[in-house]
N, C-alpha and C positions, 0 to 999 in steps of 0.2 A: 503494500499500500504505499502510496505517497502521500507527502504533506499537502502538496497542491498540483492539481492539473491546470493547465490552461489549454482553453479551446481556441484555436486560431493562431496561426504563425504569421499573421502580418506584423506591420509596423507596431501595434499595440502589444500583441503576445511577446514579440522580442523585448520590446523595452521593458516589459514585466519580467521575463526570463532574466534580464541582465540583473535586476535588482534581487531576483531570488536567488542569483548565482553568487552575487556578492555576499549574501547571509548564510552560504552553505544549507541552503534549503533543498531538501527532497522534491524534485518537480519533474514534469513531463509536458511538454507542449504537443498537442494532438492538431493535425492539420489535413484538411482533405486534398489539399494539391499534391502534385509531385514533387515540387520542390519550393524552395523560398524564392519570392519575387515574381511567383507566376501569375500572381492577380494583375501585377503591373506589367508584365510581359503583355497580357491579353487586351490592355488599353489601345485605344487608337493611336496609329504610328506617330501621330506628329504631336502628341499631348507632350508639353512642358508645363511645369509646375508655375504657379503664380507667386509661389514664396520663393525667395532666394537660399542658396545653399546654408547660409548663416542661419537660417530658421527651418532648415529642413534635416537637422541631424538628431540622432537618437542618443540617450545617454552613454558616456564614455567612449565614443568615436564620431569624430568630425567628418562629415562629407567632404571628400576631396574637391578642389576647383576654387575657382576666383569665388569668394564669399558673397559678393553682391549679384554674381550670376544665377541665372534660372535652369535648374538641373531637369535633364530628359526624363521620361518615364523608364526608359532603359538604364540610365544612370542609377536611379533610385532603386531598380530591382538588382543590379550588381552590388549596389552598397548594402542593400539587405544580407545579399548571400555574405559578402564580407563580414557584416556583423556578427552573422551566425557562427562564422568561422574563428573570429577574433576570441568570441568568449565560450566557444564550444558548447552552444546551447542544445539541450537533448531535444530532439525533434522527432516524431512519428509521424512520416508522411503517409498519404494515402489512406488515411485513418478518418473517414468522415464520422463524425459523432451524429447517432442515430436516436439515441436516449438517453436521458438523465433523471436520476431518481434520489432522493434521500432516505435511508433507511438505517436507524439506530445511530444517527449521528453521523453517518458515513455516505458519501456520494458514490454512487455506482454508474460510471459513464461507459455506456455500450457505444463502440464503433463498429462498421461493417465486418471487422475481424475479430475483435475480441472485446473484452471488458476489463475496465481499470476502477480502481477504489482509491479515494483519496479524501483527507480531511476537509479541503477546500477546493473549491471550483472557480476558477476566473474565466469569464466568457468574454473573449477578445476577438469576435468575430465581425466587429467593425459596423458601421451604417450600410455598406453596400452589399445587401444578402439576396433580395428578391426584386427583380425588376418591375417597376411601376409602368403598367402600359394600360391605358382607359380600355373599358369594355368595347366601345365602338370600333375598335381595331378590328375587332372579329367579324365586322359587318361590311369590310372593306374587300374590293376583289383582289384575288389571288395574284392578279397580274401586278398590282402594287408592291413594289418592293419594301417591307418593312424590317427595320433592325432597330433596337434598343441599342443607347449609346455605349452600352457594355459589349455590344456584338461588333459594333463600327470598328473597321480598322483603317480604311482609307477609301476614297472616292471609286477604286476599281470594282467595288461591290456592287456599285449603282447600275441600274440600265440608263438607257437613253431618256432623256426628258429632265423635266425639273424635280427639285427635292424641297421637301418641307420639313424643318426642323421644328420639331414640338418641344418647347421649354426654354425657358430665359436664363438659365442658370451659365455657369462658367463654361462647362463641358459644351452646352449647346451653342455657346457663343464662339468657341475655338473651333468646333465642327462647321458651324455655318459659314464662317469666315473661310475656311480651307476649301468647303466645296464650291463656294462663291465664285472660286478663280477659275472655274472650268464648267459649271452648270449654273442655270436660273435658280436661285435661291429665296426660300421665304422662311422666315423666323415666326413662330407662333408663341406668343408668351400672354400670359394673364396679368403681368404687372408691368409698370413702367421701368423701364430699363436705366439704371444708374451705372454710369461708367466711371472708375477712379484709374488713375495713371498707375503704371507698376514702379516707375521711378520718379522721384522728385528731388531736384538737385543733387543727382548722382547717388541718391539713397534709396533703397527701396521701400515702398510705402509701408511695409511691415516694420522698417526699422523705425519710421515715423509713429506708427501704431504703438510700439513698445515704448518709444519716449513719453507719448502722452498717456499711457496706462491703457489703451484700448484692450490690447492683448491680454490684460490682468482683469479685465471687467469681468465679474462672476455674472453667472446665468440669473441669479436674483436680485443683482444691483439694477439701478435705474438705468444705468447706460446701458448694461446687458439686455435688459428688456427691450429698450428701444430698438437695438440693434436686431435683435431675434424678431420683432414686428416687422422691420424692414426688408429682412433677408438680406443675403449676400449681394454685394453689388458686383457688376463685371469690371473684373481687373483686368486692366489693358484697353486700349483705345482702337484697337483693330476693326472691331464690330462697329464702332461708331462711324469710322470712315468709310466701311463696307455699306452701311445704310445712307450716307450722306453721297456716295457716288452711285448709287442704285443698283449695288451688286447684289444686296440683300435687302428684301422687302419685308418690312414688319407687319404681321397679321395679329387679329385680336386672338383671344383664347380660342382654341379648338373645342366644339362642344359635341359635334356627332358627325357621323361619316356613313356614306352609302355608295359600293361600288367604288369608283375612283375619285369621288368626290367628297370635300371636307367642308362642313358649316361652321363658320366661326361666330362669335358671340354678338359681332355686329350685323348678323344675318348675310353676309357676303359667302359666296363660295367659291372654291377652287378646285381645279381639276389636278390631280397630284400623280405622279409617276412614282416616286420614290418617299418614303418616310423615315426618319430618324426620330426616336423617340427618346428625346433627352430629358425624360420626365421624372428621374430619379428613381427611388429605390423604397422598398418596404422593409420592415424587420420581419424575420423569420425565426421563431424561437419553437417551431413545431414539435421539437425533440426535446425542449425543457419541460419536464414535468415534476416541478417542485412549487408547491402553493405558496402565495403569497409574494413571488418574484415580479410577475407581471400584472398589468393593469388588464382592464376588459378589451382595450383596443391592442392588447399584445405587446405594449411597451413596456421596458424595464422601470421598475419601481426602485429608484436608488438615489442617493446621495453621494455625490463625489465617488460614486463607483461602489458604495458600500450599500447592501440591502438590508431588509428587515430581517432575511433569514440568515441566521449565523452560518458562513463559510461561503457563501455565495456573493461573487464581485462581479462587476463589468468595468470593462476597460475600453477605451476607444471610440465613445460615444460623442457626437456634437453637441458641444457645450455640456459636455460631462460636469465640469465646474466652471470653465471661462470660455472666453473667445479663444484663446491660443490653443484649448483642448482639440481645435479641429487640425493643428499643425502637427508635424511629424516632432518637433521640438517640444511642443506642448503635451504632447502624450506621456514623454518622459516624466514631467511634473506629476501627472496624475498617477503615473504607475508607482511612483515614490511614496505618495501619499497612501494608496493601497498598500503597499509594502509595509508602512508603518503601523498600519492598522492591524495588519496580520501579526505583526510582532508582538504588538500591545496585548493582543488577544492571548 
């Protein structure tokens, strides 16, 4: 039996593993993928982080390269592999967790291959679990190419004709800009787009956020609540320029569809040939069978990663404690807090 089992070998699970290793804690990381960094490898080819390298490191190992430069997704994937090797973190790959239960104060973690026992379980599967795609996607013609942003790699996957990107987040923005260079591109969004430059006076905007305290704003603070209400801005001005030039046409929220037509909130219609659903993800804890950990909507009930159930922890959630929790660097702070709680217990 282990003292702790971590579910998920993404950046959150690895950061947690770092602190457990420093504490001579007996632990194991379980992951469904074949290797570390695979999730990053599968993201779209042109993905570049909007946080600079100076804000993209996990505890104990700095990301190589110019601190103010922006790393590619392949760079992060390789970095995570180096991180595991540097600290000799114990990981069992190809071990998808299918059932977790608590019995006599011991957690039984069942995977596709075997069962493990632990005194604590840390759920570090992150926010990108189950693609969120609207139900009306099923009413569209099979001739329309449909890809979720997690499936999109590059424009070669698309057929001849226009492209509708649904979702006004940063992934949708980057994908729309890329596709607009070779295809007529539309972007459907339910909110007003707010753009922020990546660099101000030769410093990353996140450097400025850190200086004025935005990254330290907690989820329950006044500033934190205001930021969460407004949602994330679009980092970088490429989409703004593409819209001004007419390369990307902004449409209202997509509300329904039939065959190859999409109906928008302003009652306009568009014939589409390709759709990229940059509509985010849903939590999926269908394998977690421990009462009192999830609310009625299936979301974690936690405060700074600590739940009301002794021995159950979460890590890697957006706004787990503060704005910076969404960054690789911020995960380290949250992992250290969870580690200290385990130690005290």
